[in-house]
PDB file with SEQRES, HELIX, SHEET and CRYST1 records, atoms N, CA, C and O in Angstrom:
SEQRES   1 A   89  UNK UNK UNK UNK UNK UNK UNK UNK UNK UNK UNK UNK UNK          
SEQRES   2 A   89  UNK UNK UNK UNK UNK UNK UNK UNK UNK UNK UNK UNK UNK          
SEQRES   3 A   89  UNK UNK UNK UNK UNK UNK UNK UNK UNK UNK UNK UNK UNK          
SEQRES   4 A   89  UNK UNK UNK UNK UNK UNK UNK UNK UNK UNK UNK UNK UNK          
SEQRES   5 A   89  UNK UNK UNK UNK UNK UNK UNK UNK UNK UNK UNK UNK UNK          
SEQRES   6 A   89  UNK UNK UNK UNK UNK UNK UNK UNK UNK UNK UNK UNK UNK          
SEQRES   7 A   89  UNK UNK UNK UNK UNK UNK UNK UNK UNK UNK UNK                  
HELIX    1 AA1 UNK A    3  UNK A   42  1                                  40    
HELIX    2 AA2 UNK A   47  UNK A   83  1                                  37    
CRYST1    1.000    1.000    1.000  90.00  90.00  90.00 P 1           1          
ATOM      1  N   UNK A   1     -59.976  78.642   1.339  1.00  0.00           N  
ATOM      2  CA  UNK A   1     -60.634  77.391   1.057  1.00  0.00           C  
ATOM      3  C   UNK A   1     -61.998  77.720   0.456  1.00  0.00           C  
ATOM      4  O   UNK A   1     -62.801  78.419   1.075  1.00  0.00           O  
ATOM      5  N   UNK A   2     -62.255  77.222  -0.740  1.00  0.00           N  
ATOM      6  CA  UNK A   2     -63.523  77.523  -1.410  1.00  0.00           C  
ATOM      7  C   UNK A   2     -64.619  76.565  -0.938  1.00  0.00           C  
ATOM      8  O   UNK A   2     -64.362  75.613  -0.201  1.00  0.00           O  
ATOM      9  N   UNK A   3     -65.832  76.842  -1.379  1.00  0.00           N  
ATOM     10  CA  UNK A   3     -66.972  76.065  -0.896  1.00  0.00           C  
ATOM     11  C   UNK A   3     -66.960  74.617  -1.410  1.00  0.00           C  
ATOM     12  O   UNK A   3     -67.447  73.717  -0.725  1.00  0.00           O  
ATOM     13  N   UNK A   4     -66.415  74.391  -2.594  1.00  0.00           N  
ATOM     14  CA  UNK A   4     -66.342  73.026  -3.113  1.00  0.00           C  
ATOM     15  C   UNK A   4     -65.395  72.168  -2.264  1.00  0.00           C  
ATOM     16  O   UNK A   4     -65.703  71.021  -1.938  1.00  0.00           O  
ATOM     17  N   UNK A   5     -64.261  72.733  -1.919  1.00  0.00           N  
ATOM     18  CA  UNK A   5     -63.302  71.996  -1.088  1.00  0.00           C  
ATOM     19  C   UNK A   5     -63.864  71.767   0.302  1.00  0.00           C  
ATOM     20  O   UNK A   5     -63.649  70.713   0.900  1.00  0.00           O  
ATOM     21  N   UNK A   6     -64.585  72.758   0.816  1.00  0.00           N  
ATOM     22  CA  UNK A   6     -65.178  72.611   2.137  1.00  0.00           C  
ATOM     23  C   UNK A   6     -66.272  71.535   2.141  1.00  0.00           C  
ATOM     24  O   UNK A   6     -66.357  70.737   3.075  1.00  0.00           O  
ATOM     25  N   UNK A   7     -67.095  71.518   1.109  1.00  0.00           N  
ATOM     26  CA  UNK A   7     -68.142  70.491   1.039  1.00  0.00           C  
ATOM     27  C   UNK A   7     -67.545  69.103   0.845  1.00  0.00           C  
ATOM     28  O   UNK A   7     -68.073  68.127   1.379  1.00  0.00           O  
ATOM     29  N   UNK A   8     -66.446  68.998   0.084  1.00  0.00           N  
ATOM     30  CA  UNK A   8     -65.782  67.711  -0.080  1.00  0.00           C  
ATOM     31  C   UNK A   8     -65.203  67.234   1.253  1.00  0.00           C  
ATOM     32  O   UNK A   8     -65.286  66.053   1.588  1.00  0.00           O  
ATOM     33  N   UNK A   9     -64.622  68.155   2.000  1.00  0.00           N  
ATOM     34  CA  UNK A   9     -64.055  67.806   3.311  1.00  0.00           C  
ATOM     35  C   UNK A   9     -65.164  67.374   4.273  1.00  0.00           C  
ATOM     36  O   UNK A   9     -64.996  66.427   5.041  1.00  0.00           O  
ATOM     37  N   UNK A  10     -66.282  68.070   4.223  1.00  0.00           N  
ATOM     38  CA  UNK A  10     -67.431  67.698   5.066  1.00  0.00           C  
ATOM     39  C   UNK A  10     -67.958  66.319   4.681  1.00  0.00           C  
ATOM     40  O   UNK A  10     -68.279  65.513   5.555  1.00  0.00           O  
ATOM     41  N   UNK A  11     -68.048  66.044   3.391  1.00  0.00           N  
ATOM     42  CA  UNK A  11     -68.533  64.748   2.919  1.00  0.00           C  
ATOM     43  C   UNK A  11     -67.590  63.627   3.372  1.00  0.00           C  
ATOM     44  O   UNK A  11     -68.036  62.568   3.813  1.00  0.00           O  
ATOM     45  N   UNK A  12     -66.288  63.874   3.257  1.00  0.00           N  
ATOM     46  CA  UNK A  12     -65.313  62.867   3.712  1.00  0.00           C  
ATOM     47  C   UNK A  12     -65.419  62.651   5.213  1.00  0.00           C  
ATOM     48  O   UNK A  12     -65.283  61.526   5.694  1.00  0.00           O  
ATOM     49  N   UNK A  13     -65.662  63.729   5.955  1.00  0.00           N  
ATOM     50  CA  UNK A  13     -65.809  63.602   7.403  1.00  0.00           C  
ATOM     51  C   UNK A  13     -67.029  62.787   7.780  1.00  0.00           C  
ATOM     52  O   UNK A  13     -66.972  61.971   8.700  1.00  0.00           O  
ATOM     53  N   UNK A  14     -68.129  62.998   7.083  1.00  0.00           N  
ATOM     54  CA  UNK A  14     -69.350  62.233   7.368  1.00  0.00           C  
ATOM     55  C   UNK A  14     -69.177  60.768   6.996  1.00  0.00           C  
ATOM     56  O   UNK A  14     -69.679  59.883   7.689  1.00  0.00           O  
ATOM     57  N   UNK A  15     -68.470  60.513   5.904  1.00  0.00           N  
ATOM     58  CA  UNK A  15     -68.182  59.122   5.523  1.00  0.00           C  
ATOM     59  C   UNK A  15     -67.311  58.452   6.575  1.00  0.00           C  
ATOM     60  O   UNK A  15     -67.548  57.306   6.957  1.00  0.00           O  
ATOM     61  N   UNK A  16     -66.306  59.177   7.034  1.00  0.00           N  
ATOM     62  CA  UNK A  16     -65.426  58.641   8.075  1.00  0.00           C  
ATOM     63  C   UNK A  16     -66.200  58.378   9.361  1.00  0.00           C  
ATOM     64  O   UNK A  16     -65.953  57.386  10.046  1.00  0.00           O  
ATOM     65  N   UNK A  17     -67.130  59.262   9.687  1.00  0.00           N  
ATOM     66  CA  UNK A  17     -67.963  59.053  10.866  1.00  0.00           C  
ATOM     67  C   UNK A  17     -68.750  57.759  10.761  1.00  0.00           C  
ATOM     68  O   UNK A  17     -68.882  57.035  11.748  1.00  0.00           O  
ATOM     69  N   UNK A  18     -69.274  57.455   9.580  1.00  0.00           N  
ATOM     70  CA  UNK A  18     -69.995  56.209   9.379  1.00  0.00           C  
ATOM     71  C   UNK A  18     -69.088  55.000   9.456  1.00  0.00           C  
ATOM     72  O   UNK A  18     -69.463  53.970  10.014  1.00  0.00           O  
ATOM     73  N   UNK A  19     -67.888  55.122   8.893  1.00  0.00           N  
ATOM     74  CA  UNK A  19     -66.944  53.990   8.906  1.00  0.00           C  
ATOM     75  C   UNK A  19     -66.450  53.713  10.314  1.00  0.00           C  
ATOM     76  O   UNK A  19     -66.340  52.555  10.719  1.00  0.00           O  
ATOM     77  N   UNK A  20     -66.152  54.760  11.060  1.00  0.00           N  
ATOM     78  CA  UNK A  20     -65.621  54.578  12.419  1.00  0.00           C  
ATOM     79  C   UNK A  20     -66.732  54.192  13.402  1.00  0.00           C  
ATOM     80  O   UNK A  20     -66.515  53.368  14.290  1.00  0.00           O  
ATOM     81  N   UNK A  21     -67.904  54.777  13.246  1.00  0.00           N  
ATOM     82  CA  UNK A  21     -68.987  54.488  14.172  1.00  0.00           C  
ATOM     83  C   UNK A  21     -69.772  53.247  13.835  1.00  0.00           C  
ATOM     84  O   UNK A  21     -70.497  52.723  14.681  1.00  0.00           O  
ATOM     85  N   UNK A  22     -69.642  52.762  12.607  1.00  0.00           N  
ATOM     86  CA  UNK A  22     -70.397  51.587  12.162  1.00  0.00           C  
ATOM     87  C   UNK A  22     -70.188  50.342  12.987  1.00  0.00           C  
ATOM     88  O   UNK A  22     -71.165  49.696  13.367  1.00  0.00           O  
ATOM     89  N   UNK A  23     -68.931  49.972  13.285  1.00  0.00           N  
ATOM     90  CA  UNK A  23     -68.744  48.764  14.096  1.00  0.00           C  
ATOM     91  C   UNK A  23     -69.365  48.858  15.489  1.00  0.00           C  
ATOM     92  O   UNK A  23     -69.917  47.879  15.992  1.00  0.00           O  
ATOM     93  N   UNK A  24     -69.276  50.027  16.107  1.00  0.00           N  
ATOM     94  CA  UNK A  24     -69.894  50.195  17.434  1.00  0.00           C  
ATOM     95  C   UNK A  24     -71.407  50.072  17.352  1.00  0.00           C  
ATOM     96  O   UNK A  24     -72.029  49.376  18.154  1.00  0.00           O  
ATOM     97  N   UNK A  25     -71.989  50.750  16.380  1.00  0.00           N  
ATOM     98  CA  UNK A  25     -73.442  50.687  16.245  1.00  0.00           C  
ATOM     99  C   UNK A  25     -73.908  49.299  15.830  1.00  0.00           C  
ATOM    100  O   UNK A  25     -74.947  48.830  16.294  1.00  0.00           O  
ATOM    101  N   UNK A  26     -73.148  48.636  14.959  1.00  0.00           N  
ATOM    102  CA  UNK A  26     -73.494  47.274  14.553  1.00  0.00           C  
ATOM    103  C   UNK A  26     -73.438  46.304  15.722  1.00  0.00           C  
ATOM    104  O   UNK A  26     -74.323  45.464  15.885  1.00  0.00           O  
ATOM    105  N   UNK A  27     -72.401  46.423  16.531  1.00  0.00           N  
ATOM    106  CA  UNK A  27     -72.288  45.565  17.717  1.00  0.00           C  
ATOM    107  C   UNK A  27     -73.429  45.801  18.692  1.00  0.00           C  
ATOM    108  O   UNK A  27     -73.985  44.857  19.252  1.00  0.00           O  
ATOM    109  N   UNK A  28     -73.778  47.082  18.894  1.00  0.00           N  
ATOM    110  CA  UNK A  28     -74.898  47.389  19.774  1.00  0.00           C  
ATOM    111  C   UNK A  28     -76.210  46.860  19.220  1.00  0.00           C  
ATOM    112  O   UNK A  28     -77.065  46.397  19.974  1.00  0.00           O  
ATOM    113  N   UNK A  29     -76.370  46.926  17.904  1.00  0.00           N  
ATOM    114  CA  UNK A  29     -77.591  46.411  17.284  1.00  0.00           C  
ATOM    115  C   UNK A  29     -77.738  44.910  17.511  1.00  0.00           C  
ATOM    116  O   UNK A  29     -78.808  44.436  17.892  1.00  0.00           O  
ATOM    117  N   UNK A  30     -76.669  44.174  17.278  1.00  0.00           N  
ATOM    118  CA  UNK A  30     -76.714  42.720  17.437  1.00  0.00           C  
ATOM    119  C   UNK A  30     -76.980  42.342  18.888  1.00  0.00           C  
ATOM    120  O   UNK A  30     -77.842  41.511  19.170  1.00  0.00           O  
ATOM    121  N   UNK A  31     -76.240  42.952  19.804  1.00  0.00           N  
ATOM    122  CA  UNK A  31     -76.421  42.630  21.225  1.00  0.00           C  
ATOM    123  C   UNK A  31     -77.811  43.050  21.702  1.00  0.00           C  
ATOM    124  O   UNK A  31     -78.443  42.333  22.477  1.00  0.00           O  
ATOM    125  N   UNK A  32     -78.290  44.210  21.241  1.00  0.00           N  
ATOM    126  CA  UNK A  32     -79.620  44.649  21.628  1.00  0.00           C  
ATOM    127  C   UNK A  32     -80.712  43.718  21.141  1.00  0.00           C  
ATOM    128  O   UNK A  32     -81.663  43.437  21.870  1.00  0.00           O  
ATOM    129  N   UNK A  33     -80.580  43.238  19.908  1.00  0.00           N  
ATOM    130  CA  UNK A  33     -81.567  42.294  19.381  1.00  0.00           C  
ATOM    131  C   UNK A  33     -81.547  40.973  20.142  1.00  0.00           C  
ATOM    132  O   UNK A  33     -82.597  40.428  20.483  1.00  0.00           O  
ATOM    133  N   UNK A  34     -80.352  40.467  20.402  1.00  0.00           N  
ATOM    134  CA  UNK A  34     -80.234  39.199  21.129  1.00  0.00           C  
ATOM    135  C   UNK A  34     -80.810  39.335  22.530  1.00  0.00           C  
ATOM    136  O   UNK A  34     -81.553  38.468  22.991  1.00  0.00           O  
ATOM    137  N   UNK A  35     -80.463  40.430  23.207  1.00  0.00           N  
ATOM    138  CA  UNK A  35     -80.971  40.618  24.565  1.00  0.00           C  
ATOM    139  C   UNK A  35     -82.492  40.835  24.559  1.00  0.00           C  
ATOM    140  O   UNK A  35     -83.182  40.375  25.469  1.00  0.00           O  
ATOM    141  N   UNK A  36     -83.009  41.519  23.557  1.00  0.00           N  
ATOM    142  CA  UNK A  36     -84.456  41.705  23.459  1.00  0.00           C  
ATOM    143  C   UNK A  36     -85.185  40.396  23.273  1.00  0.00           C  
ATOM    144  O   UNK A  36     -86.227  40.167  23.888  1.00  0.00           O  
ATOM    145  N   UNK A  37     -84.646  39.536  22.431  1.00  0.00           N  
ATOM    146  CA  UNK A  37     -85.256  38.220  22.223  1.00  0.00           C  
ATOM    147  C   UNK A  37     -85.180  37.388  23.501  1.00  0.00           C  
ATOM    148  O   UNK A  37     -86.156  36.745  23.888  1.00  0.00           O  
ATOM    149  N   UNK A  38     -84.011  37.403  24.157  1.00  0.00           N  
ATOM    150  CA  UNK A  38     -83.875  36.634  25.399  1.00  0.00           C  
ATOM    151  C   UNK A  38     -84.795  37.172  26.485  1.00  0.00           C  
ATOM    152  O   UNK A  38     -85.395  36.390  27.223  1.00  0.00           O  
ATOM    153  N   UNK A  39     -84.919  38.496  26.599  1.00  0.00           N  
ATOM    154  CA  UNK A  39     -85.810  39.052  27.608  1.00  0.00           C  
ATOM    155  C   UNK A  39     -87.273  38.724  27.303  1.00  0.00           C  
ATOM    156  O   UNK A  39     -88.062  38.474  28.215  1.00  0.00           O  
ATOM    157  N   UNK A  40     -87.619  38.726  26.046  1.00  0.00           N  
ATOM    158  CA  UNK A  40     -88.992  38.377  25.680  1.00  0.00           C  
ATOM    159  C   UNK A  40     -89.268  36.899  25.950  1.00  0.00           C  
ATOM    160  O   UNK A  40     -90.350  36.544  26.417  1.00  0.00           O  
ATOM    161  N   UNK A  41     -88.297  36.040  25.657  1.00  0.00           N  
ATOM    162  CA  UNK A  41     -88.496  34.609  25.848  1.00  0.00           C  
ATOM    163  C   UNK A  41     -88.574  34.240  27.328  1.00  0.00           C  
ATOM    164  O   UNK A  41     -89.350  33.368  27.719  1.00  0.00           O  
ATOM    165  N   UNK A  42     -87.764  34.911  28.143  1.00  0.00           N  
ATOM    166  CA  UNK A  42     -87.747  34.568  29.575  1.00  0.00           C  
ATOM    167  C   UNK A  42     -88.664  35.450  30.401  1.00  0.00           C  
ATOM    168  O   UNK A  42     -88.852  35.191  31.590  1.00  0.00           O  
ATOM    169  N   UNK A  43     -89.233  36.473  29.811  1.00  0.00           N  
ATOM    170  CA  UNK A  43     -90.131  37.432  30.462  1.00  0.00           C  
ATOM    171  C   UNK A  43     -89.456  38.155  31.624  1.00  0.00           C  
ATOM    172  O   UNK A  43     -90.109  38.555  32.587  1.00  0.00           O  
ATOM    173  N   UNK A  44     -88.144  38.314  31.517  1.00  0.00           N  
ATOM    174  CA  UNK A  44     -87.405  39.125  32.505  1.00  0.00           C  
ATOM    175  C   UNK A  44     -87.307  40.520  31.909  1.00  0.00           C  
ATOM    176  O   UNK A  44     -86.645  40.720  30.891  1.00  0.00           O  
ATOM    177  N   UNK A  45     -87.968  41.485  32.544  1.00  0.00           N  
ATOM    178  CA  UNK A  45     -88.031  42.840  31.998  1.00  0.00           C  
ATOM    179  C   UNK A  45     -87.190  43.829  32.806  1.00  0.00           C  
ATOM    180  O   UNK A  45     -87.497  45.021  32.836  1.00  0.00           O  
ATOM    181  N   UNK A  46     -86.151  43.351  33.450  1.00  0.00           N  
ATOM    182  CA  UNK A  46     -85.273  44.216  34.222  1.00  0.00           C  
ATOM    183  C   UNK A  46     -84.371  45.019  33.263  1.00  0.00           C  
ATOM    184  O   UNK A  46     -83.682  44.425  32.434  1.00  0.00           O  
ATOM    185  N   UNK A  47     -84.369  46.342  33.363  1.00  0.00           N  
ATOM    186  CA  UNK A  47     -83.566  47.152  32.437  1.00  0.00           C  
ATOM    187  C   UNK A  47     -82.077  46.878  32.507  1.00  0.00           C  
ATOM    188  O   UNK A  47     -81.389  46.946  31.488  1.00  0.00           O  
ATOM    189  N   UNK A  48     -81.566  46.568  33.692  1.00  0.00           N  
ATOM    190  CA  UNK A  48     -80.126  46.339  33.816  1.00  0.00           C  
ATOM    191  C   UNK A  48     -79.685  45.067  33.100  1.00  0.00           C  
ATOM    192  O   UNK A  48     -78.531  44.963  32.685  1.00  0.00           O  
ATOM    193  N   UNK A  49     -80.572  44.115  32.952  1.00  0.00           N  
ATOM    194  CA  UNK A  49     -80.226  42.873  32.245  1.00  0.00           C  
ATOM    195  C   UNK A  49     -79.888  43.171  30.789  1.00  0.00           C  
ATOM    196  O   UNK A  49     -79.008  42.526  30.218  1.00  0.00           O  
ATOM    197  N   UNK A  50     -80.562  44.121  30.191  1.00  0.00           N  
ATOM    198  CA  UNK A  50     -80.268  44.491  28.815  1.00  0.00           C  
ATOM    199  C   UNK A  50     -79.156  45.510  28.696  1.00  0.00           C  
ATOM    200  O   UNK A  50     -78.459  45.539  27.682  1.00  0.00           O  
ATOM    201  N   UNK A  51     -78.970  46.356  29.712  1.00  0.00           N  
ATOM    202  CA  UNK A  51     -77.994  47.434  29.631  1.00  0.00           C  
ATOM    203  C   UNK A  51     -76.570  46.945  29.855  1.00  0.00           C  
ATOM    204  O   UNK A  51     -75.650  47.420  29.189  1.00  0.00           O  
ATOM    205  N   UNK A  52     -76.371  46.025  30.760  1.00  0.00           N  
ATOM    206  CA  UNK A  52     -75.021  45.570  31.082  1.00  0.00           C  
ATOM    207  C   UNK A  52     -74.322  44.926  29.874  1.00  0.00           C  
ATOM    208  O   UNK A  52     -73.160  45.248  29.627  1.00  0.00           O  
ATOM    209  N   UNK A  53     -74.964  44.043  29.118  1.00  0.00           N  
ATOM    210  CA  UNK A  53     -74.281  43.482  27.939  1.00  0.00           C  
ATOM    211  C   UNK A  53     -73.970  44.551  26.864  1.00  0.00           C  
ATOM    212  O   UNK A  53     -72.950  44.469  26.180  1.00  0.00           O  
ATOM    213  N   UNK A  54     -74.848  45.534  26.731  1.00  0.00           N  
ATOM    214  CA  UNK A  54     -74.593  46.596  25.752  1.00  0.00           C  
ATOM    215  C   UNK A  54     -73.402  47.439  26.168  1.00  0.00           C  
ATOM    216  O   UNK A  54     -72.569  47.785  25.330  1.00  0.00           O  
ATOM    217  N   UNK A  55     -73.306  47.772  27.438  1.00  0.00           N  
ATOM    218  CA  UNK A  55     -72.169  48.544  27.931  1.00  0.00           C  
ATOM    219  C   UNK A  55     -70.879  47.736  27.766  1.00  0.00           C  
ATOM    220  O   UNK A  55     -69.857  48.270  27.336  1.00  0.00           O  
ATOM    221  N   UNK A  56     -70.935  46.454  28.109  1.00  0.00           N  
ATOM    222  CA  UNK A  56     -69.758  45.591  27.956  1.00  0.00           C  
ATOM    223  C   UNK A  56     -69.344  45.493  26.487  1.00  0.00           C  
ATOM    224  O   UNK A  56     -68.150  45.464  26.185  1.00  0.00           O  
ATOM    225  N   UNK A  57     -70.301  45.441  25.583  1.00  0.00           N  
ATOM    226  CA  UNK A  57     -70.006  45.370  24.158  1.00  0.00           C  
ATOM    227  C   UNK A  57     -69.281  46.634  23.693  1.00  0.00           C  
ATOM    228  O   UNK A  57     -68.287  46.548  22.971  1.00  0.00           O  
ATOM    229  N   UNK A  58     -69.766  47.793  24.097  1.00  0.00           N  
ATOM    230  CA  UNK A  58     -69.130  49.050  23.693  1.00  0.00           C  
ATOM    231  C   UNK A  58     -67.721  49.138  24.254  1.00  0.00           C  
ATOM    232  O   UNK A  58     -66.802  49.560  23.552  1.00  0.00           O  
ATOM    233  N   UNK A  59     -67.539  48.748  25.503  1.00  0.00           N  
ATOM    234  CA  UNK A  59     -66.208  48.814  26.118  1.00  0.00           C  
ATOM    235  C   UNK A  59     -65.244  47.874  25.396  1.00  0.00           C  
ATOM    236  O   UNK A  59     -64.119  48.263  25.081  1.00  0.00           O  
ATOM    237  N   UNK A  60     -65.672  46.650  25.135  1.00  0.00           N  
ATOM    238  CA  UNK A  60     -64.794  45.696  24.447  1.00  0.00           C  
ATOM    239  C   UNK A  60     -64.473  46.126  23.017  1.00  0.00           C  
ATOM    240  O   UNK A  60     -63.331  46.009  22.573  1.00  0.00           O  
ATOM    241  N   UNK A  61     -65.473  46.621  22.301  1.00  0.00           N  
ATOM    242  CA  UNK A  61     -65.210  47.111  20.948  1.00  0.00           C  
ATOM    243  C   UNK A  61     -64.297  48.318  20.943  1.00  0.00           C  
ATOM    244  O   UNK A  61     -63.455  48.457  20.056  1.00  0.00           O  
ATOM    245  N   UNK A  62     -64.454  49.196  21.928  1.00  0.00           N  
ATOM    246  CA  UNK A  62     -63.577  50.371  22.018  1.00  0.00           C  
ATOM    247  C   UNK A  62     -62.145  49.961  22.336  1.00  0.00           C  
ATOM    248  O   UNK A  62     -61.199  50.573  21.838  1.00  0.00           O  
ATOM    249  N   UNK A  63     -61.980  48.942  23.152  1.00  0.00           N  
ATOM    250  CA  UNK A  63     -60.631  48.466  23.473  1.00  0.00           C  
ATOM    251  C   UNK A  63     -59.973  47.850  22.246  1.00  0.00           C  
ATOM    252  O   UNK A  63     -58.815  48.142  21.950  1.00  0.00           O  
ATOM    253  N   UNK A  64     -60.703  47.003  21.533  1.00  0.00           N  
ATOM    254  CA  UNK A  64     -60.112  46.312  20.391  1.00  0.00           C  
ATOM    255  C   UNK A  64     -60.016  47.179  19.135  1.00  0.00           C  
ATOM    256  O   UNK A  64     -59.038  47.081  18.393  1.00  0.00           O  
ATOM    257  N   UNK A  65     -61.006  48.014  18.892  1.00  0.00           N  
ATOM    258  CA  UNK A  65     -61.018  48.842  17.676  1.00  0.00           C  
ATOM    259  C   UNK A  65     -60.544  50.264  17.906  1.00  0.00           C  
ATOM    260  O   UNK A  65     -60.412  51.032  16.953  1.00  0.00           O  
ATOM    261  N   UNK A  66     -60.287  50.631  19.159  1.00  0.00           N  
ATOM    262  CA  UNK A  66     -59.881  52.005  19.483  1.00  0.00           C  
ATOM    263  C   UNK A  66     -58.653  52.490  18.739  1.00  0.00           C  
ATOM    264  O   UNK A  66     -58.679  53.592  18.191  1.00  0.00           O  
ATOM    265  N   UNK A  67     -57.564  51.708  18.693  1.00  0.00           N  
ATOM    266  CA  UNK A  67     -56.387  52.177  17.959  1.00  0.00           C  
ATOM    267  C   UNK A  67     -56.665  52.407  16.467  1.00  0.00           C  
ATOM    268  O   UNK A  67     -56.171  53.375  15.889  1.00  0.00           O  
ATOM    269  N   UNK A  68     -57.434  51.543  15.858  1.00  0.00           N  
ATOM    270  CA  UNK A  68     -57.777  51.713  14.448  1.00  0.00           C  
ATOM    271  C   UNK A  68     -58.616  52.968  14.244  1.00  0.00           C  
ATOM    272  O   UNK A  68     -58.392  53.736  13.308  1.00  0.00           O  
ATOM    273  N   UNK A  69     -59.586  53.162  15.136  1.00  0.00           N  
ATOM    274  CA  UNK A  69     -60.454  54.328  15.028  1.00  0.00           C  
ATOM    275  C   UNK A  69     -59.671  55.626  15.228  1.00  0.00           C  
ATOM    276  O   UNK A  69     -59.872  56.590  14.489  1.00  0.00           O  
ATOM    277  N   UNK A  70     -58.785  55.655  16.216  1.00  0.00           N  
ATOM    278  CA  UNK A  70     -57.989  56.860  16.476  1.00  0.00           C  
ATOM    279  C   UNK A  70     -57.042  57.145  15.321  1.00  0.00           C  
ATOM    280  O   UNK A  70     -56.828  58.305  14.967  1.00  0.00           O  
ATOM    281  N   UNK A  71     -56.476  56.106  14.734  1.00  0.00           N  
ATOM    282  CA  UNK A  71     -55.564  56.294  13.603  1.00  0.00           C  
ATOM    283  C   UNK A  71     -56.305  56.899  12.410  1.00  0.00           C  
ATOM    284  O   UNK A  71     -55.793  57.805  11.753  1.00  0.00           O  
ATOM    285  N   UNK A  72     -57.501  56.399  12.134  1.00  0.00           N  
ATOM    286  CA  UNK A  72     -58.290  56.947  11.013  1.00  0.00           C  
ATOM    287  C   UNK A  72     -58.678  58.388  11.261  1.00  0.00           C  
ATOM    288  O   UNK A  72     -58.579  59.220  10.359  1.00  0.00           O  
ATOM    289  N   UNK A  73     -59.122  58.699  12.482  1.00  0.00           N  
ATOM    290  CA  UNK A  73     -59.521  60.065  12.813  1.00  0.00           C  
ATOM    291  C   UNK A  73     -58.328  61.026  12.796  1.00  0.00           C  
ATOM    292  O   UNK A  73     -58.454  62.161  12.336  1.00  0.00           O  
ATOM    293  N   UNK A  74     -57.179  60.579  13.293  1.00  0.00           N  
ATOM    294  CA  UNK A  74     -55.984  61.426  13.288  1.00  0.00           C  
ATOM    295  C   UNK A  74     -55.522  61.688  11.867  1.00  0.00           C  
ATOM    296  O   UNK A  74     -55.116  62.806  11.550  1.00  0.00           O  
ATOM    297  N   UNK A  75     -55.574  60.680  11.004  1.00  0.00           N  
ATOM    298  CA  UNK A  75     -55.179  60.869   9.608  1.00  0.00           C  
ATOM    299  C   UNK A  75     -56.109  61.861   8.910  1.00  0.00           C  
ATOM    300  O   UNK A  75     -55.654  62.699   8.133  1.00  0.00           O  
ATOM    301  N   UNK A  76     -57.410  61.765   9.186  1.00  0.00           N  
ATOM    302  CA  UNK A  76     -58.352  62.711   8.597  1.00  0.00           C  
ATOM    303  C   UNK A  76     -58.094  64.131   9.096  1.00  0.00           C  
ATOM    304  O   UNK A  76     -58.137  65.080   8.313  1.00  0.00           O  
ATOM    305  N   UNK A  77     -57.829  64.280  10.388  1.00  0.00           N  
ATOM    306  CA  UNK A  77     -57.549  65.604  10.933  1.00  0.00           C  
ATOM    307  C   UNK A  77     -56.297  66.199  10.303  1.00  0.00           C  
ATOM    308  O   UNK A  77     -56.265  67.388   9.988  1.00  0.00           O  
ATOM    309  N   UNK A  78     -55.272  65.381  10.119  1.00  0.00           N  
ATOM    310  CA  UNK A  78     -54.026  65.849   9.500  1.00  0.00           C  
ATOM    311  C   UNK A  78     -54.300  66.319   8.067  1.00  0.00           C  
ATOM    312  O   UNK A  78     -53.834  67.386   7.667  1.00  0.00           O  
ATOM    313  N   UNK A  79     -55.041  65.543   7.308  1.00  0.00           N  
ATOM    314  CA  UNK A  79     -55.359  65.906   5.924  1.00  0.00           C  
ATOM    315  C   UNK A  79     -56.225  67.163   5.887  1.00  0.00           C  
ATOM    316  O   UNK A  79     -56.022  68.022   5.029  1.00  0.00           O  
ATOM    317  N   UNK A  80     -57.181  67.282   6.798  1.00  0.00           N  
ATOM    318  CA  UNK A  80     -58.059  68.442   6.839  1.00  0.00           C  
ATOM    319  C   UNK A  80     -57.276  69.715   7.138  1.00  0.00           C  
ATOM    320  O   UNK A  80     -57.521  70.756   6.528  1.00  0.00           O  
ATOM    321  N   UNK A  81     -56.344  69.635   8.066  1.00  0.00           N  
ATOM    322  CA  UNK A  81     -55.522  70.794   8.402  1.00  0.00           C  
ATOM    323  C   UNK A  81     -54.641  71.179   7.225  1.00  0.00           C  
ATOM    324  O   UNK A  81     -54.468  72.364   6.939  1.00  0.00           O  
ATOM    325  N   UNK A  82     -54.083  70.190   6.542  1.00  0.00           N  
ATOM    326  CA  UNK A  82     -53.276  70.496   5.353  1.00  0.00           C  
ATOM    327  C   UNK A  82     -54.095  71.159   4.263  1.00  0.00           C  
ATOM    328  O   UNK A  82     -53.630  72.103   3.624  1.00  0.00           O  
ATOM    329  N   UNK A  83     -55.313  70.674   4.043  1.00  0.00           N  
ATOM    330  CA  UNK A  83     -56.159  71.253   3.000  1.00  0.00           C  
ATOM    331  C   UNK A  83     -56.591  72.670   3.316  1.00  0.00           C  
ATOM    332  O   UNK A  83     -56.803  73.475   2.410  1.00  0.00           O  
ATOM    333  N   UNK A  84     -56.721  72.981   4.593  1.00  0.00           N  
ATOM    334  CA  UNK A  84     -57.111  74.337   4.967  1.00  0.00           C  
ATOM    335  C   UNK A  84     -55.972  75.337   4.832  1.00  0.00           C  
ATOM    336  O   UNK A  84     -56.179  76.545   4.949  1.00  0.00           O  
ATOM    337  N   UNK A  85     -54.789  74.839   4.589  1.00  0.00           N  
ATOM    338  CA  UNK A  85     -53.650  75.726   4.382  1.00  0.00           C  
ATOM    339  C   UNK A  85     -52.984  76.167   5.653  1.00  0.00           C  
ATOM    340  O   UNK A  85     -52.253  77.157   5.649  1.00  0.00           O  
ATOM    341  N   UNK A  86     -53.210  75.472   6.740  1.00  0.00           N  
ATOM    342  CA  UNK A  86     -52.563  75.822   8.001  1.00  0.00           C  
ATOM    343  C   UNK A  86     -51.111  75.372   7.941  1.00  0.00           C  
ATOM    344  O   UNK A  86     -50.782  74.434   7.215  1.00  0.00           O  
ATOM    345  N   UNK A  87     -50.245  76.028   8.692  1.00  0.00           N  
ATOM    346  CA  UNK A  87     -48.831  75.594   8.706  1.00  0.00           C  
ATOM    347  C   UNK A  87     -48.701  74.218   9.330  1.00  0.00           C  
ATOM    348  O   UNK A  87     -49.457  73.892  10.246  1.00  0.00           O  
ATOM    349  N   UNK A  88     -47.769  73.402   8.865  1.00  0.00           N  
ATOM    350  CA  UNK A  88     -47.612  72.042   9.415  1.00  0.00           C  
ATOM    351  C   UNK A  88     -47.192  72.082  10.871  1.00  0.00           C  
ATOM    352  O   UNK A  88     -46.533  73.018  11.325  1.00  0.00           O  
ATOM    353  N   UNK A  89     -47.590  71.039  11.594  1.00  0.00           N  
ATOM    354  CA  UNK A  89     -47.254  70.952  13.024  1.00  0.00           C  
ATOM    355  C   UNK A  89     -45.853  70.463  13.219  1.00  0.00           C  
ATOM    356  O   UNK A  89     -45.399  70.328  14.355  1.00  0.00           O  
TER     357      UNK A  89                                                      
END                                                                             
């Protein structure tokens, strides 16, 4: 495997990381902003009040988007192994 193919594979992997991780990070961003505004408005500064909704958001997104994320990652791994010239499984 030459350096051009390796850099292309790395670039595809980083793009896939952004695509797969984007929904989780976006959901956390939205929930974090909403909870920050609510905590500021109500002056409740308890850390667990902000942490519980964020944890629930990640769990729910992982449940609903998990199969899609695993399928994308498995397909990338299969393609990466083929490109490296390893024998098929």
